[in-house]
N, C-alpha and C positions, 0 to 999 in steps of 0.2 A: 133560781140560779140559772144564768145565761151561758150559751154555748159559743165557740167561734171555731171557725173552719180554717185551717193553714194549706194554702196552696204554694207547693214548691215548684218553681219553675226553673230550668235549665240545670246544668251541673251544679254551679255555685248554690243554686236556691236547694236542690237535694242535699247536697254535703250538709249546708247549715240545718236545714229541716232534721236531717237524721240525728245532728246532736242533740238538737233541740229537745226530741221524743225521747233520747235517750236518757238526758239530764232530768226531764217532767218525770220519768218513770221513777228515776232515784229517788227525787224530791218525795213523791207521793209513796213511794214504798216506806220512806223514813217516818213518815207521820201515820200513814194508814197499816198499823201492822196486822189489822185482824183481817186484812182482805176483803172488806166489805165496800161495794158499789157506793159510793155517796155523792154528794152533790158537786163535792171539790173535783173530784174525778170526772166526771161527767160533763164538767165545763170543755175539756178536750179530748175524752175518750167516750167511745160506746162500749156496753158491757154484751158480749155476742156468745150465746149459745151455739158452739161450731157444729153440735150434732144436727142442729135444724137447718133444712135445708131452704134457701131463700132468704126474705128477710124477716121471716117469723122468729128469728132467733134472739132479738135484742131484749135485753132484761133490764128493768128501770131500778130495782133494788136488789138486795139481800148479796149474797157471796159472787165474788169477781169470778166469772167463767174464764173469758177471754176478753181482754182490753184490745178495742180496734180505735187507732187513732182517727179523729176528724181530720182527715187530711185528703188533699187530691195531689199525686204526684205528675210531672208531666216534664217530659225531656225527649227532646227530637232523635238524642242519642241514647241507645238501650244501656251503656256501661255503667252509670252511677247508680241507675233503679235497677239493674241486676244485680250489683253488688249488695245494694241495699237487702234484696228479696234474699240474698244468700249468706248476711250475716244475722249478727243475734236478734236484731229487730224485725225479721222477715215476718212473724207472726202478728205483729202491730199493724201493718198494712193490709186492707182488704185489696185484693187482687183485680176487684171492680171497681178502684179509685185510681187505677193507673193508666197514664196513657204515655205511649212511646211510639217513636219513630226510628227507622235506622240510619237515616240519610243524614241528619244534622242539619245546621243553619249555616253553616260556613261563617261564623261570625259576621253574619248579614242581617241587619235589623230588619230589612226589607223581606228577606225569605222567613222570619219567625212571624211578622207582623202580617203582610199580606199572604204569603203562600199557606203556611202553616195554619194561622189564623183561621182562613176561610175553610180550609180543609178539614181542621178539626171542631169549628165550631160548634156543631150540635153535639158531638161528643162529648165535650167540654160540658156543653150545658146542661147535659143528660147526668154527667156526674156532679155537678154542682147544685142540681135539682136535687138529686138523689142524697147529697149530704145535709141540704138543708130539711128535707123531710126527716131526717133522723134526729133533728134538733127541737126541743120544745120551746125555745127562745132565742132562736140565732140572732147575735148581736153583731157579729164582726166577721170579715175575712181577712186574714193576715196574708199578704203575699210577699213570698221571699225569692229575690232574685236578683241577679248582677245587671248592671249597665253596660259593661264594654262589650258581650258578646251576641251571638245571634239570637238564639231561642230565650234567654233570661230577658234581655232589652226587648226584642220584639214580639213574641208570645207573650211574655209576662205584662207587656203594657197592653196587649190587644185585650186581655182577660179584663182590665180595669172597666173598659167602656161595656163589654159584655155583662159584667157584675153589675154597673152603674144602671144598666137596661133592664135587666132581669130582676135585680133586687135593690131598687132605686133606696129603700130604707136602711138597708145594713151597712155599717161604717166599713169602709175599705182602707186598712192600714198596711202600708207598704214598708219591707225594710228592704232598702237598695243599697247595693254594694259598688261604690263609683272606683273607676281603676285609679290606679297610680299614674304619673307621669311615664313611668318607665315601664308600663304596661308593654307585653308583648304583643298584644293583638293591634294590629296597625291602624285597624278602622275603628278601634272603639271610641275616638271622639265624635265618629258619625254618629255610630249607635247611641252613646250616651246622650247626644244632641236631642236625636229624633227619640229617645225615649223619655227626655225631660219634658217635651211638648204634652206629652199623653199624661204623665205623672201630674204636670201642672192643671191638666183639665179635668182630670177622671179620679183623682186619689182624694181622700178626707184628710190622711196623714201621712207624712213619710219620714222615716227615718234614715236619713242619709248616712253612710258607714264608708271611712275611707280605707281603701285595701292599705295604703300608705300607714296611716294611723295605728293599724291593725299590726302592721310589720313591726313597726317602732314600739308597742308595747311588748310583744313576744321578744323584742331585742333587749329591752329593759330587764324582763323577768330573767333572763338568759344571762345578762350582766350580772345582776343581783345573786343568782344562785352560782354563778362561778367564781363570785368575791368571797362568797362564804358568809355574808352577813347575817347576822342575827338570826343564826341556826336555819338559814333559808335553804330548801331542800327541793328539787323536784322529786315527786313521789313515783314508784315504779308502777308501770301500767297505766301512767295517767294520758292525757289527751294531749299533754304537751310533749309527750316522748313517741320514738317512732317505735313500730313493733318490735325490734330489738332489744328496745329498753334504754338504748343509749340516746342522748341529747340528739335531737335533728342537727344535723349538719347545715350551716348558714348557706351554705350553696342553693339548696334548694329553699324555696319559701315554705315556711310552717304553717299551711293551709288547716292542718289539721286543730293547731292551737287556736289560730285566726279566726276558724270558724266555731269554736268553744267559746271565746269572747261573745260572738254575734248571738250565739245560742245563750249565753248567760244574761244578755242583754231581754231578750223574749221573753226567758222565765221571770225576770223580774218586773217586766211590764205585764204579764198576765198574771203574775202572784195574787193581787185583788181579786182576781175572777176565779181563781184557782183556791183559796184558803181564806179562813174568817181572819177579821181582823178588827180592831176597835176604830178604824178610820177607812173604809174600804174606798175604793175610788174605780169606778166602772170605766172602760176603755172608750165610752162616749163622753164621760166627764172630761175625758184628755183632750177630745176634740172641741168639745164645747167651750172650756176654758182656755184653751191655749191657743185656739184658731180664731183669731179676731177677724180676719179677712179671709176668702176662700182661699186665694192662692197662696197665700203665705202661710202654707202648712208643712213647713218643713222643719222639722224638731230635732235639735242638737242632743246627742245624747251623752251622759257621761257616767260611767260605773265605777262603784269601789266596794269590794275588792274586785280587780279585773280578773284575776284568776277564778276557777272555779273548784268546787266542792274538794275532790280528792287530788288535784293536781300539783300544789306548790305548799310547801309547808313555811309559810310566810307567817309571824306573831300577828295576830288582829290587831287593826289600828284602834285606837283610841277613839270613843263615839266622835268626840267634836273634832279630831282630825279627820274623820271620815266625811263630815260635811265640807271641811275646809279642801280635801281633795277632789271632790266633786266641782268644784268651780276651778280647780287648775288645770293648765293646759295639759298635762300630762296623761289626765284621765277621760279627755274628749275620744268620741270614738271617729270625729273628724277632726282633721288639722284647723282648729280654731281656738280664737281666745275669747269666751262669752264676756270675761269679765271686763274688757276695755272696748265693747261693744254694745248694743242698746237693746234692753230686754223688752219684749212685748209681754212675755209672761213666762212662768216657771213653775213645773210641778217636781215636786220631792215624794219618790215612791220608797219609802223605809220598811224595811223586812228586818223581824228580831226583836229582841226585847227592848224596845226604846219607847219612852213615853212621849204623851203630846206636850209636855212642858220642856222635853229635850228638844223635839221639833223647833218650837216657837224660841226657846233661848237661841237656838244657831240661827234661824231664820233673822233674828234681831240682830246677832253678832255679824251676820255675812252682808245685811242689806245696806249699810253705809257704803261699801265699797263696790256694790252692783248699781247700774242705771238703769232705770226702769223707765218706759216712755210715759210722757206727761200725763196720759189720761188713764193709765194702770197703775199707778203708783203700789197697789196692793196687789198686784198681780202673782199671787203666790197660790199654788192649790197642792195640798198634801196628803198622803196616804200612810197608814200604818197597818202593815199585814204582821200577824203575830209568827208566821211560820220562816225562819231564816234560811238560806240557802244550805244544804247539806255541809258541814264541816267548818261553819261559820257561826257566830253570835250574833251578827246583824249586816246588813248590806243597804245600799244606796242608790237608787238609779236617779239621776237628775235630769229632766226633759225641759229644755230652754227653747223657746220660740225667740231668736235672737239674731239681729244683724249680720252676726260672725260666720253666717253659711255664706255670705256674698263670696267672698275671695275663692271658695270652692268652685264657685258657679263661673267668677270671672276666668278663671284659671280653665275651666272645661270649655269655656267660650273661645279662648285664646288657642287651644289647642285643636279645634275645630276649624277655626277659621284658617289656622296655619295650612290644614290639609285642603281645606276647600279653595281656597285663594288658587290653587294649583289644578283645582278638579281632580286631585289625586284620587284613585280607586273608584271613583265617583260610576264609572260604567257597570261596576257588578251589581249597585244599585238600581240604575235606571234602565236595565235590561231586566227587571222584575216587573210583572204586570201590574198596573194601577201605581208604580212608583213614580214619581215627576220631580224635576228639579225644585218644584215650588215646594216639596215637602221639607227640603233643607231651608229655603230661605224663611218659610212659615215656621221653623221650630227655632231657629236662629231669632227671628221678631220675638217670639214668643219667649224665650229665655233672657233677651235682651230687656223686656218688658218687666219680667221679674227683678232683673238686677236693679231698674229704674226706682221700682218700688221700694227695694231696701235702701238705695241711694236716697230718697227723698223721706226716709224714715231716720237715716243716720245725721240728714242735714237739721234735724230738731232736737240731736244729742245734747248740744250746748246750751238749749231752752232752758229756763227755770220751770221746774215743776208748778203747773198753776193751782194757786189755792182759789179754790171756786167759792163765790159767795153762797152762804148757806141761806134758808128762808127762816125769817125771824118769825116767831109764832107770839102772838098777842096772849097772855094770858089772863 
């Protein structure tokens, strides 16, 4: 069994990460009722005897003593990390795996990347090496960060280059939260654009997630609950409710519930690494099968069910409906329509009591409506994990390498250009040592080149699939 290390950067990254660890513990508790430290738990947790000082306390088998998340928590403001350390998960994080500062990055990519990057590089490297030493077979680093702020976008993408240099053989998966057009951080287009260049160059796989899509999903759940359809109800003490138990007012964005959806995506993505299944899919197989060209490594994710375990009472969808949902616009975690765009490849990660025959039947049913690139007509990758999310009989995560991500990037470029044309707020960046105006123009060129690659693929959409000649073998 392989292990992965989660790196949570910035406020958003740490809040989503906290949600992920909470849900992962609940999943393992539901399956592992004898509290034995097994391979499934070891993929993301260490078993530590806290009575032993130093690193001698790791236990590789037997009863669970104290679980420690394979995680590094980084934030240049103390608030969120301190909140985690005072909350119910405080014992899950090893205090040696935290890096905080008190000043914050001031929503400035250059401060996160250039200032804090060089300031904390050695400390971060030391924590990463320590995490790697605790793994028997380190397969993947997961980075969770936002694109719009300073620490998540700046320091989060600085880490990617550090990881590439230090651990070139280990996959770098990134969950990136993109800001909406109504984002209250005025400099978020600059931060996102500068971060995109680093993602293009140093990530193996990026899961772009759009804040607006998450907000729309939560609003839909809200609507279903308030209309009282199909016995729908929000459960008490769920992550969709506020601490008072009443449904959150829409004046404030329901970040807890939005984070919950992203955490659920990561749970499903890692389910094959954590549990047994008749058709397991390693994380390296996702990169190998879904990324035909190194730069086109942005995967659109859709999830069904969208709500998690104890949150919402909604009757479970029929199996075939679940597959249809995964290809509908309503279930995408970015505003995109993969059905009417071009697929390079697609992965279906199914959990629960589902047979391979169910998978095949649904792929055959959906295939005629989906357009695949001519040279990869059979570009499907599938996995079956026998353990469903808690409270559900089955779930499905679809990952599509699809040209439908292009509008998200075009919109980002337009928002960046509107600010940059006026040179608005530029001085905040250029006063940082090592930051020059060429950083902006290079980032713009990098994104434009990426959009152009998608344009070239889209231009092949109307071409018929080639029937390649077969070699005739003389008998």
